[in-house]
gemmi code that builds the backbone of each chain (N, CA, C; Angstrom):
import gemmi

chains = {
    "A": [
        ("ASP", (99.623, 79.629, 167.048), (99.060, 80.372, 165.917), (100.123, 80.499, 164.828)),
        ("ALA", (99.679, 80.364, 163.599), (100.607, 80.523, 162.495), (101.092, 81.963, 162.438)),
        ("LYS", (102.369, 82.137, 162.156), (102.965, 83.466, 162.150), (103.379, 83.850, 160.740)),
        ("THR", (103.576, 85.141, 160.549), (104.074, 85.639, 159.269), (105.380, 86.375, 159.477)),
        ("THR", (106.205, 86.404, 158.443), (107.477, 87.117, 158.473), (107.533, 88.064, 157.291)),
        ("GLN", (107.799, 89.334, 157.593), (107.874, 90.354, 156.558), (109.147, 91.168, 156.755)),
        ("PRO", (109.694, 91.728, 155.669), (110.838, 92.638, 155.853), (110.383, 93.871, 156.622)),
        ("ASN", (111.298, 94.443, 157.402), (110.934, 95.613, 158.191), (110.600, 96.814, 157.323)),
        ("SER", (111.334, 96.973, 156.226), (111.114, 98.151, 155.394), (111.464, 97.860, 153.942)),
        ("MET", (110.867, 98.626, 153.045), (111.168, 98.564, 151.618), (111.031, 99.963, 151.043)),
        ("GLU", (111.747, 100.171, 149.930), (111.653, 101.444, 149.227), (111.204, 101.208, 147.796)),
        ("SER", (110.483, 102.158, 147.265), (110.053, 102.065, 145.874), (110.094, 103.445, 145.260)),
        ("ASN", (110.154, 103.481, 143.936), (110.026, 104.747, 143.218), (108.588, 104.905, 142.757)),
        ("GLU", (108.166, 106.151, 142.726), (106.803, 106.449, 142.288), (106.552, 105.918, 140.885)),
        ("GLU", (105.358, 105.390, 140.671), (104.894, 104.863, 139.389), (105.579, 103.564, 138.976)),
        ("GLU", (106.354, 102.967, 139.850), (106.922, 101.644, 139.577), (106.152, 100.586, 140.376)),
        ("PRO", (106.165, 99.330, 139.913), (105.493, 98.280, 140.689), (106.255, 97.962, 141.966)),
        ("VAL", (105.518, 97.515, 142.961), (106.098, 97.138, 144.248), (105.626, 95.731, 144.594)),
        ("HIS", (106.584, 94.892, 145.003), (106.259, 93.530, 145.419), (106.623, 93.385, 146.892)),
        ("LEU", (105.615, 93.230, 147.725), (105.829, 93.116, 149.167), (105.707, 91.639, 149.561)),
        ("PRO", (106.799, 91.033, 150.037), (106.747, 89.595, 150.336), (106.277, 89.289, 151.749)),
        ("CYS", (105.753, 88.085, 151.916), (105.343, 87.601, 153.238), (105.563, 86.093, 153.286)),
        ("ASN", (106.264, 85.646, 154.301), (106.469, 84.213, 154.505), (105.566, 83.711, 155.617)),
        ("HIS", (104.949, 82.579, 155.381), (104.065, 81.970, 156.389), (104.189, 80.461, 156.257)),
        ("SER", (105.351, 79.958, 156.633), (105.686, 78.544, 156.387), (104.843, 77.583, 157.222)),
        ("THR", (104.245, 78.054, 158.320), (103.448, 77.157, 159.173), (101.948, 77.343, 158.944)),
        ("ILE", (101.583, 77.900, 157.815), (100.169, 78.139, 157.516), (99.401, 76.825, 157.512)),
        ("SER", (98.162, 76.882, 158.029), (97.327, 75.685, 158.030), (96.342, 75.754, 156.863)),
        ("GLY", (95.692, 74.636, 156.610), (94.779, 74.578, 155.482), (93.577, 75.484, 155.601)),
        ("THR", (93.261, 75.915, 156.825), (92.087, 76.767, 157.032), (92.446, 78.229, 157.236)),
        ("ASP", (93.698, 78.582, 157.054), (94.126, 79.982, 157.219), (93.945, 80.761, 155.920)),
        ("TYR", (93.277, 81.904, 156.025), (93.227, 82.859, 154.934), (94.379, 83.855, 155.115)),
        ("ILE", (94.834, 84.422, 154.010), (95.903, 85.412, 154.029), (95.267, 86.789, 153.804)),
        ("HIS", (95.449, 87.674, 154.770), (94.883, 89.024, 154.693), (96.018, 90.034, 154.625)),
        ("TRP", (95.773, 91.123, 153.920), (96.681, 92.269, 153.923), (95.901, 93.523, 154.315)),
        ("TYR", (96.468, 94.258, 155.239), (95.977, 95.573, 155.624), (97.136, 96.545, 155.503)),
        ("ARG", (96.818, 97.835, 155.390), (97.872, 98.828, 155.420), (97.453, 99.961, 156.345)),
        ("GLN", (98.438, 100.629, 156.894), (98.186, 101.723, 157.831), (98.956, 102.955, 157.386)),
        ("LEU", (98.207, 103.941, 156.934), (98.796, 105.218, 156.563), (99.141, 105.984, 157.835)),
        ("PRO", (100.057, 106.926, 157.773), (100.453, 107.684, 158.969), (99.256, 108.326, 159.669)),
        ("SER", (99.209, 108.163, 160.974), (98.183, 108.764, 161.832), (96.765, 108.291, 161.516)),
        ("GLN", (96.649, 107.122, 160.921), (95.321, 106.560, 160.645), (95.238, 105.130, 161.150)),
        ("GLY", (93.999, 104.617, 161.245), (93.830, 103.207, 161.542), (94.097, 102.388, 160.293)),
        ("PRO", (94.340, 101.095, 160.461), (94.584, 100.242, 159.292), (93.380, 100.205, 158.361)),
        ("GLU", (93.650, 99.931, 157.084), (92.574, 99.734, 156.125), (92.803, 98.419, 155.376)),
        ("TYR", (91.704, 97.751, 155.086), (91.752, 96.485, 154.365), (92.293, 96.697, 152.961)),
        ("VAL", (93.142, 95.768, 152.528), (93.661, 95.832, 151.159), (93.119, 94.677, 150.323)),
        ("ILE", (93.348, 93.447, 150.789), (92.980, 92.289, 149.980), (93.102, 91.039, 150.829)),
        ("HIS", (92.443, 89.954, 150.437), (92.670, 88.678, 151.108), (92.433, 87.540, 150.117)),
        ("GLY", (92.999, 86.369, 150.456), (92.835, 85.206, 149.596), (93.122, 83.919, 150.354)),
        ("LEU", (92.786, 82.796, 149.713), (93.014, 81.484, 150.323), (94.046, 80.687, 149.535)),
        ("THR", (93.740, 80.427, 148.276), (94.661, 79.634, 147.461), (94.958, 80.303, 146.122)),
        ("SER", (93.940, 80.856, 145.506), (94.110, 81.434, 144.171), (94.574, 82.882, 144.270)),
        ("ASN", (95.261, 83.340, 143.237), (95.642, 84.747, 143.165), (94.383, 85.613, 143.092)),
        ("VAL", (94.475, 86.797, 143.662), (93.320, 87.686, 143.775), (93.693, 89.069, 143.259)),
        ("ASN", (92.747, 89.722, 142.632), (92.955, 91.096, 142.172), (91.799, 91.961, 142.633)),
        ("ASN", (92.089, 93.188, 143.038), (91.040, 94.181, 143.246), (91.585, 95.532, 142.816)),
        ("ARG", (90.812, 96.581, 143.079), (91.192, 97.896, 142.556), (92.450, 98.434, 143.238)),
        ("MET", (92.767, 97.909, 144.414), (93.914, 98.433, 145.150), (95.204, 97.686, 144.820)),
        ("ALA", (95.092, 96.355, 144.675), (96.311, 95.558, 144.587), (96.012, 94.178, 144.038)),
        ("SER", (97.077, 93.392, 143.903), (96.956, 91.976, 143.572), (97.651, 91.168, 144.646)),
        ("LEU", (97.160, 89.971, 144.870), (97.754, 89.051, 145.838), (98.138, 87.781, 145.104)),
        ("ALA", (99.432, 87.491, 145.129), (99.944, 86.279, 144.509), (100.294, 85.300, 145.618)),
        ("ILE", (99.713, 84.107, 145.578), (99.908, 83.100, 146.624), (100.668, 81.938, 146.028)),
        ("ALA", (101.751, 81.542, 146.693), (102.554, 80.425, 146.224), (101.732, 79.142, 146.215)),
        ("GLU", (102.119, 78.228, 145.356), (101.349, 76.987, 145.210), (101.287, 76.206, 146.528)),
        ("ASP", (102.376, 76.209, 147.291), (102.380, 75.510, 148.578), (101.833, 76.366, 149.709)),
        ("ARG", (101.441, 77.599, 149.398), (100.840, 78.563, 150.334), (101.778, 78.972, 151.464)),
        ("LYS", (103.043, 78.689, 151.353), (103.957, 79.060, 152.426), (104.482, 80.482, 152.265)),
        ("SER", (104.119, 81.126, 151.215), (104.486, 82.525, 151.035), (103.462, 83.202, 150.129)),
        ("SER", (103.449, 84.523, 150.191), (102.576, 85.297, 149.317), (103.230, 86.645, 149.050)),
        ("THR", (102.732, 87.330, 148.038), (103.277, 88.629, 147.654), (102.138, 89.583, 147.351)),
        ("LEU", (102.175, 90.734, 147.982), (101.234, 91.802, 147.660), (101.863, 92.655, 146.573)),
        ("ILE", (101.122, 92.887, 145.511), (101.657, 93.629, 144.375), (100.869, 94.931, 144.203)),
        ("LEU", (101.590, 96.042, 144.297), (101.026, 97.342, 143.932), (101.536, 97.635, 142.533)),
        ("HIS", (100.655, 97.787, 141.583), (101.085, 97.816, 140.182), (101.810, 99.105, 139.815)),
        ("ARG", (101.377, 100.223, 140.398), (102.054, 101.506, 140.156), (102.019, 102.289, 141.458)),
        ("ALA", (103.118, 102.298, 142.159), (103.138, 102.961, 143.459), (102.954, 104.460, 143.320)),
        ("THR", (102.168, 105.017, 144.220), (102.027, 106.465, 144.314), (102.520, 106.900, 145.693)),
        ("LEU", (102.709, 108.203, 145.859), (103.173, 108.702, 147.153), (102.186, 108.335, 148.258)),
        ("ARG", (100.902, 108.232, 147.904), (99.883, 107.917, 148.875), (99.964, 106.464, 149.362)),
        ("ASP", (100.721, 105.634, 148.642), (100.868, 104.231, 149.056), (101.910, 104.047, 150.153)),
        ("ALA", (102.598, 105.105, 150.529), (103.572, 105.008, 151.624), (102.827, 104.707, 152.919)),
        ("ALA", (103.125, 103.544, 153.496), (102.363, 103.069, 154.653), (103.071, 101.860, 155.232)),
        ("VAL", (102.548, 101.358, 156.350), (102.998, 100.069, 156.882), (102.008, 99.015, 156.387)),
        ("TYR", (102.541, 97.974, 155.772), (101.716, 96.918, 155.200), (101.818, 95.667, 156.079)),
        ("TYR", (100.648, 95.167, 156.490), (100.592, 94.017, 157.381), (100.054, 92.796, 156.635)),
        ("CYS", (100.765, 91.706, 156.756), (100.342, 90.410, 156.222), (99.863, 89.579, 157.413)),
        ("ILE", (98.653, 89.086, 157.380), (98.045, 88.445, 158.545), (97.350, 87.159, 158.120)),
        ("LEU", (97.492, 86.127, 158.942), (96.760, 84.887, 158.704), (95.520, 84.859, 159.589)),
        ("ARG", (94.431, 84.419, 159.023), (93.197, 84.375, 159.797), (92.522, 83.023, 159.622)),
        ("ASP", (92.249, 82.369, 160.750), (91.674, 81.035, 160.711), (90.202, 81.081, 160.348)),
        ("TYR", (89.789, 80.200, 159.454), (88.408, 80.142, 158.985), (87.423, 79.922, 160.118)),
        ("TYR", (87.843, 79.152, 161.125), (86.883, 78.738, 162.142), (86.684, 79.783, 163.236)),
        ("GLY", (87.374, 80.876, 163.138), (87.129, 81.948, 164.094), (87.666, 81.639, 165.466)),
        ("GLY", (86.936, 82.039, 166.474), (87.443, 81.937, 167.829), (88.620, 82.864, 167.978)),
        ("SER", (89.450, 82.637, 168.993), (90.567, 83.554, 169.194), (91.516, 83.511, 168.001)),
        ("GLN", (91.575, 82.344, 167.351), (92.437, 82.270, 166.185), (91.840, 83.000, 165.001)),
        ("GLY", (90.546, 83.338, 165.109), (89.923, 84.043, 164.004), (90.120, 85.538, 164.072)),
        ("ASN", (90.670, 86.049, 165.172), (90.908, 87.475, 165.254), (92.163, 87.839, 164.486)),
        ("LEU", (92.180, 89.042, 163.942), (93.352, 89.510, 163.214), (94.464, 89.813, 164.211)),
        ("ILE", (95.586, 89.152, 164.058), (96.754, 89.391, 164.899), (97.795, 90.092, 164.041)),
        ("PHE", (98.045, 91.350, 164.352), (98.970, 92.163, 163.563), (100.394, 92.020, 164.077)),
        ("GLY", (101.336, 91.854, 163.149), (102.755, 91.918, 163.493), (103.243, 93.348, 163.310)),
        ("LYS", (104.509, 93.514, 163.017), (105.068, 94.860, 162.837), (105.012, 95.333, 161.394)),
        ("GLY", (104.766, 94.419, 160.462), (104.557, 94.809, 159.079), (105.800, 95.303, 158.371)),
        ("THR", (105.606, 95.735, 157.127), (106.663, 96.315, 156.295), (106.359, 97.783, 156.068)),
        ("LYS", (107.309, 98.633, 156.421), (107.133, 100.062, 156.167), (107.602, 100.357, 154.752)),
        ("LEU", (106.665, 100.759, 153.899), (106.981, 101.076, 152.505), (107.173, 102.573, 152.342)),
        ("SER", (108.326, 102.942, 151.801), (108.597, 104.344, 151.456), (108.538, 104.474, 149.942)),
        ("VAL", (107.924, 105.541, 149.452), (107.817, 105.777, 148.011), (108.506, 107.080, 147.683)),
        ("LYS", (109.485, 106.999, 146.793), (110.256, 108.191, 146.422), (109.698, 108.796, 145.142)),
        ("PRO", (109.583, 110.140, 145.116), (109.083, 110.782, 143.888), (110.103, 110.719, 142.768)),
    ],
    "B": [
        ("GLY", (77.161, 107.986, 160.548), (78.277, 108.453, 159.752), (78.759, 107.380, 158.798)),
        ("ALA", (79.668, 107.759, 157.949), (80.139, 106.855, 156.917), (81.151, 105.862, 157.439)),
        ("GLY", (81.873, 106.217, 158.489), (82.943, 105.355, 158.964), (82.845, 105.120, 160.458)),
        ("VAL", (83.851, 104.427, 161.007), (83.935, 104.206, 162.446), (84.415, 105.493, 163.099)),
        ("SER", (83.670, 105.920, 164.116), (84.003, 107.166, 164.799), (84.462, 106.883, 166.216)),
        ("GLN", (85.597, 107.488, 166.600), (86.107, 107.312, 167.945), (86.257, 108.662, 168.624)),
        ("SER", (85.954, 108.661, 169.928), (86.120, 109.904, 170.682), (86.602, 109.597, 172.094)),
        ("PRO", (87.375, 110.518, 172.689), (87.965, 111.675, 172.024), (89.098, 111.248, 171.098)),
        ("SER", (89.582, 112.140, 170.282), (90.720, 111.794, 169.417), (92.012, 111.812, 170.228)),
        ("ASN", (92.057, 112.654, 171.240), (93.205, 112.726, 172.137), (92.720, 112.830, 173.575)),
        ("LYS", (93.414, 112.132, 174.470), (93.071, 112.192, 175.879), (94.354, 112.198, 176.696)),
        ("VAL", (94.501, 113.242, 177.513), (95.633, 113.314, 178.431), (95.079, 113.161, 179.833)),
        ("THR", (95.649, 112.262, 180.607), (95.152, 112.032, 181.954), (96.311, 111.848, 182.911)),
        ("GLU", (95.998, 111.922, 184.180), (97.025, 111.712, 185.194), (97.004, 110.260, 185.664)),
        ("LYS", (98.172, 109.768, 185.989), (98.294, 108.415, 186.512), (97.316, 108.212, 187.659)),
        ("GLY", (96.594, 107.074, 187.625), (95.651, 106.757, 188.688), (94.211, 107.127, 188.388)),
        ("LYS", (94.009, 107.967, 187.370), (92.650, 108.354, 186.989), (92.024, 107.286, 186.088)),
        ("ASP", (90.686, 107.278, 186.056), (89.966, 106.397, 185.141), (89.673, 107.151, 183.838)),
        ("VAL", (89.665, 106.412, 182.725), (89.311, 107.025, 181.435), (88.308, 106.138, 180.703)),
        ("GLU", (87.478, 106.788, 179.899), (86.524, 106.070, 179.053), (86.751, 106.493, 177.609)),
        ("LEU", (86.861, 105.501, 176.734), (87.054, 105.748, 175.310), (85.830, 105.206, 174.585)),
        ("ARG", (85.355, 105.970, 173.604), (84.103, 105.612, 172.954), (84.331, 105.241, 171.499)),
        ("CYS", (83.531, 104.288, 171.033), (83.580, 103.866, 169.628), (82.169, 103.774, 169.074)),
        ("ASP", (81.934, 104.462, 167.962), (80.672, 104.357, 167.219), (80.944, 103.579, 165.935)),
        ("PRO", (80.480, 102.340, 165.839), (80.791, 101.547, 164.646), (79.949, 101.989, 163.457)),
        ("ILE", (80.261, 101.436, 162.306), (79.456, 101.676, 161.117), (78.066, 101.068, 161.337)),
        ("SER", (77.045, 101.804, 160.954), (75.669, 101.344, 161.170), (75.447, 99.974, 160.524)),
        ("GLY", (74.879, 99.055, 161.323), (74.604, 97.720, 160.802), (75.714, 96.712, 161.038)),
        ("HIS", (76.864, 97.188, 161.448), (77.972, 96.268, 161.720), (77.778, 95.630, 163.100)),
        ("THR", (77.731, 94.315, 163.133), (77.464, 93.624, 164.387), (78.728, 93.255, 165.153)),
        ("ALA", (79.834, 93.145, 164.461), (81.092, 92.799, 165.122), (81.883, 94.066, 165.426)),
        ("LEU", (82.510, 94.102, 166.599), (83.284, 95.271, 167.009), (84.537, 94.800, 167.729)),
        ("TYR", (85.649, 95.434, 167.420), (86.951, 95.053, 167.975), (87.621, 96.270, 168.597)),
        ("TRP", (88.383, 96.023, 169.657), (89.286, 97.022, 170.203), (90.725, 96.501, 170.095)),
        ("TYR", (91.602, 97.383, 169.643), (93.037, 97.111, 169.588), (93.756, 98.295, 170.231)),
        ("ARG", (95.012, 98.081, 170.608), (95.826, 99.223, 170.986), (97.183, 99.119, 170.292)),
        ("GLN", (97.773, 100.276, 170.067), (99.045, 100.343, 169.362), (99.976, 101.284, 170.114)),
        ("SER", (101.018, 100.690, 170.688), (102.025, 101.507, 171.358), (102.963, 102.091, 170.319)),
        ("LEU", (103.667, 103.139, 170.685), (104.513, 103.877, 169.746), (105.485, 102.952, 169.025)),
        ("GLY", (105.406, 102.967, 167.693), (106.331, 102.190, 166.886), (106.074, 100.693, 166.873)),
        ("GLN", (104.963, 100.261, 167.435), (104.658, 98.836, 167.524), (103.480, 98.468, 166.633)),
        ("GLY", (103.271, 97.166, 166.481), (102.100, 96.685, 165.770), (100.866, 96.765, 166.648)),
        ("LEU", (99.738, 96.341, 166.115), (98.492, 96.398, 166.862), (98.356, 95.198, 167.790)),
        ("GLU", (97.851, 95.462, 168.999), (97.633, 94.429, 170.001), (96.133, 94.242, 170.181)),
        ("PHE", (95.608, 93.031, 169.936), (94.185, 92.753, 170.088), (93.788, 92.832, 171.552)),
        ("LEU", (92.654, 93.472, 171.832), (92.162, 93.574, 173.204), (90.894, 92.756, 173.414)),
        ("ILE", (89.846, 93.028, 172.630), (88.551, 92.398, 172.870), (87.716, 92.427, 171.605)),
        ("TYR", (86.823, 91.442, 171.484), (85.944, 91.302, 170.324), (84.508, 91.169, 170.814)),
        ("PHE", (83.599, 91.935, 170.216), (82.172, 91.836, 170.487), (81.443, 91.316, 169.256)),
        ("GLN", (80.466, 90.457, 169.501), (79.492, 90.098, 168.471), (78.146, 90.494, 169.061)),
        ("GLY", (77.512, 91.526, 168.491), (76.349, 92.095, 169.160), (76.788, 92.714, 170.475)),
        ("ASN", (76.051, 92.435, 171.543), (76.388, 92.986, 172.856), (77.270, 92.067, 173.683)),
        ("SER", (77.512, 90.869, 173.199), (78.302, 89.933, 173.994), (79.747, 89.909, 173.513)),
        ("ALA", (80.630, 89.573, 174.419), (82.063, 89.573, 174.125), (82.598, 88.150, 174.223)),
        ("PRO", (82.556, 87.396, 173.124), (83.027, 86.016, 173.192), (84.533, 85.884, 173.366)),
        ("ASP", (85.252, 86.972, 173.128), (86.707, 86.884, 173.246), (87.242, 88.123, 173.946)),
        ("LYS", (87.624, 87.951, 175.221), (88.226, 89.038, 175.998), (89.695, 88.743, 176.264)),
        ("SER", (90.244, 87.813, 175.506), (91.555, 87.265, 175.836), (92.677, 88.284, 175.786)),
        ("GLY", (92.470, 89.385, 175.055), (93.545, 90.351, 174.920), (93.589, 91.439, 175.976)),
        ("LEU", (92.593, 91.510, 176.833), (92.608, 92.565, 177.859), (93.806, 92.323, 178.776)),
        ("PRO", (94.694, 93.330, 178.926), (95.962, 93.084, 179.622), (95.853, 92.925, 181.129)),
        ("SER", (94.814, 93.475, 181.746), (94.641, 93.338, 183.192), (93.192, 93.617, 183.545)),
        ("ASP", (92.844, 93.382, 184.816), (91.458, 93.626, 185.235), (91.148, 95.112, 185.373)),
        ("ARG", (92.131, 95.955, 185.093), (91.842, 97.404, 185.068), (91.123, 97.791, 183.773)),
        ("PHE", (91.184, 96.894, 182.790), (90.579, 97.152, 181.491), (89.230, 96.433, 181.408)),
        ("SER", (88.217, 97.137, 180.937), (86.920, 96.529, 180.698), (86.266, 97.222, 179.517)),
        ("ALA", (85.318, 96.544, 178.913), (84.606, 97.126, 177.775), (83.179, 96.637, 177.783)),
        ("GLU", (82.317, 97.485, 177.286), (80.926, 97.077, 177.140), (80.381, 97.619, 175.834)),
        ("ARG", (79.312, 97.004, 175.406), (78.657, 97.441, 174.178), (77.160, 97.354, 174.425)),
        ("THR", (76.463, 98.422, 174.151), (75.033, 98.473, 174.408), (74.261, 98.668, 173.108)),
        ("GLY", (73.107, 98.010, 173.025), (72.260, 98.159, 171.851), (72.894, 97.670, 170.584)),
        ("GLY", (73.912, 96.821, 170.724), (74.588, 96.304, 169.542), (75.273, 97.361, 168.725)),
        ("SER", (75.528, 98.531, 169.357), (76.126, 99.612, 168.591), (77.343, 100.180, 169.324)),
        ("VAL", (77.151, 101.273, 170.047), (78.264, 101.989, 170.666), (78.982, 101.115, 171.691)),
        ("SER", (80.299, 101.242, 171.718), (81.104, 100.529, 172.705), (81.957, 101.515, 173.488)),
        ("THR", (82.171, 101.188, 174.761), (83.033, 101.996, 175.620), (84.120, 101.111, 176.202)),
        ("LEU", (85.353, 101.549, 176.063), (86.494, 100.881, 176.688), (86.887, 101.719, 177.901)),
        ("THR", (86.893, 101.083, 179.075), (87.228, 101.790, 180.312), (88.540, 101.267, 180.867)),
        ("ILE", (89.410, 102.195, 181.216), (90.667, 101.842, 181.867), (90.650, 102.494, 183.243)),
        ("GLN", (90.718, 101.682, 184.279), (90.709, 102.194, 185.652), (92.147, 102.362, 186.144)),
        ("ARG", (92.317, 103.340, 187.011), (93.621, 103.562, 187.658), (94.752, 103.520, 186.620)),
        ("THR", (94.671, 104.411, 185.657), (95.610, 104.370, 184.529), (97.060, 104.418, 184.989)),
        ("GLN", (97.893, 103.738, 184.219), (99.334, 103.695, 184.427), (100.018, 104.275, 183.196)),
        ("GLN", (101.270, 104.668, 183.347), (101.992, 105.254, 182.222), (102.119, 104.263, 181.061)),
        ("GLU", (102.215, 102.973, 181.371), (102.347, 101.984, 180.292), (101.055, 101.802, 179.497)),
        ("ASP", (99.952, 102.418, 179.961), (98.702, 102.372, 179.199), (98.712, 103.376, 178.048)),
        ("SER", (99.689, 104.258, 178.018), (99.766, 105.263, 176.943), (99.927, 104.563, 175.604)),
        ("ALA", (99.031, 104.848, 174.686), (99.010, 104.194, 173.375), (97.884, 104.809, 172.555)),
        ("VAL", (97.796, 104.386, 171.300), (96.623, 104.703, 170.480), (95.665, 103.529, 170.595)),
        ("TYR", (94.430, 103.797, 170.966), (93.413, 102.766, 171.093), (92.524, 102.822, 169.859)),
        ("LEU", (92.495, 101.720, 169.124), (91.787, 101.657, 167.845), (90.576, 100.752, 167.954)),
        ("CYS", (89.515, 101.181, 167.323), (88.280, 100.410, 167.262), (88.025, 100.041, 165.809)),
        ("ALA", (87.475, 98.864, 165.595), (87.127, 98.429, 164.243), (85.769, 97.741, 164.281)),
        ("SER", (85.050, 97.788, 163.180), (83.776, 97.077, 163.108), (83.690, 96.328, 161.786)),
        ("SER", (82.789, 95.346, 161.751), (82.586, 94.591, 160.522), (81.190, 93.991, 160.517)),
        ("LEU", (80.747, 93.603, 159.312), (79.483, 92.893, 159.182), (79.663, 91.486, 159.709)),
        ("LYS", (78.629, 90.942, 160.321), (78.697, 89.563, 160.776), (78.861, 88.672, 159.569)),
        ("SER", (79.756, 87.727, 159.660), (80.000, 86.846, 158.547), (80.148, 85.427, 159.068)),
        ("ILE", (79.448, 84.491, 158.428), (79.619, 83.095, 158.811), (81.069, 82.699, 158.598)),
        ("ASP", (81.609, 83.176, 157.489), (83.011, 82.950, 157.177), (83.824, 84.088, 157.758)),
        ("ARG", (84.217, 83.969, 159.037), (84.954, 85.065, 159.675), (86.292, 85.282, 159.008)),
        ("ALA", (86.793, 84.265, 158.352), (88.094, 84.433, 157.729), (88.054, 85.439, 156.601)),
        ("GLY", (86.874, 85.633, 155.987), (86.767, 86.587, 154.898), (86.274, 87.947, 155.336)),
        ("GLU", (86.067, 88.116, 156.635), (85.537, 89.349, 157.196), (86.507, 90.511, 156.998)),
        ("LYS", (85.970, 91.665, 156.597), (86.788, 92.862, 156.427), (86.530, 93.811, 157.590)),
        ("LEU", (87.589, 94.229, 158.231), (87.470, 95.159, 159.342), (87.641, 96.596, 158.849)),
        ("PHE", (86.826, 97.481, 159.399), (86.927, 98.913, 159.110), (87.334, 99.590, 160.411)),
        ("PHE", (88.456, 100.298, 160.378), (89.024, 100.897, 161.582), (88.696, 102.382, 161.677)),
        ("GLY", (88.571, 102.866, 162.921), (88.534, 104.286, 163.176), (89.943, 104.843, 163.211)),
        ("SER", (90.054, 106.136, 163.464), (91.368, 106.791, 163.496), (92.033, 106.703, 164.863)),
        ("GLY", (91.284, 106.197, 165.854), (91.887, 105.938, 167.149), (91.790, 107.081, 168.141)),
        ("THR", (92.031, 106.735, 169.403), (92.170, 107.711, 170.487), (93.595, 107.628, 171.000)),
        ("GLN", (94.304, 108.740, 170.941), (95.655, 108.798, 171.492), (95.539, 109.077, 172.982)),
        ("LEU", (95.910, 108.083, 173.810), (95.862, 108.236, 175.260), (97.265, 108.481, 175.795)),
        ("SER", (97.396, 109.551, 176.545), (98.671, 109.856, 177.183), (98.446, 109.913, 178.690)),
        ("VAL", (99.180, 109.086, 179.424), (99.075, 109.043, 180.875), (100.337, 109.678, 181.471)),
        ("LEU", (100.145, 110.780, 182.175), (101.296, 111.519, 182.705), (101.679, 111.034, 184.101)),
    ],
}
model = gemmi.Model(1)
for chain_id, residues in chains.items():
    chain = gemmi.Chain(chain_id)
    for i, (resn, *xyz) in enumerate(residues, 1):
        res = gemmi.Residue()
        res.name, res.seqid = resn, gemmi.SeqId(i, " ")
        for name, pos in zip(("N", "CA", "C"), xyz):
            atom = gemmi.Atom()
            atom.name, atom.element = name, gemmi.Element(name[0])
            atom.pos, atom.b_iso = gemmi.Position(*pos), 0.0
            res.add_atom(atom)
        chain.add_residue(res)
    model.add_chain(chain)
structure = gemmi.Structure()
structure.add_model(model)
structure.setup_entities()
């Protein structure tokens, strides 16, 4: 299964942009890139996903490298509520066991007021 | 309800006892997942249901673990003869059936904290 690599932790200041990197050098052509985040004492929540093109939604933006071997989750203005563990996950289009979300340890984002 | 509901929120049991954990998915969601998360760790996939059938049980760690889903809705995860290493948060998630599973969005409950003494 294709794996992802993320920094263990990052810090940001409130109201500043945050760029969370993810490396996935062994990504296959049928892998989608998903991001989830987990706030303290809660289950994970969906943030965004994409295949090749950059994606935007109300929560964040996803920038995908042209060779798809890396991606960056962008929070445009961090708030204290964005402090969470952010997971970058590859998901195979064809499903099966490879289609299940396999979570790594993610990046713990701290936001300073 | 509006979201995925799990019960109980906390369960303390003695080693060797059986426990049942319940998950009520979002109404209309046909796919259901169980994960567990040990302290300070990432999520570990356990089992996936589509409707009442479980096409993927590959994550169940031993034959002490089983799960069922009835009526395409509520699911129960049963752990027999619990061990201390079973202590973790057990998370349930549901999603709408999607031909394109890669684009499927999972909605998680808040989990059941299981402590085995």
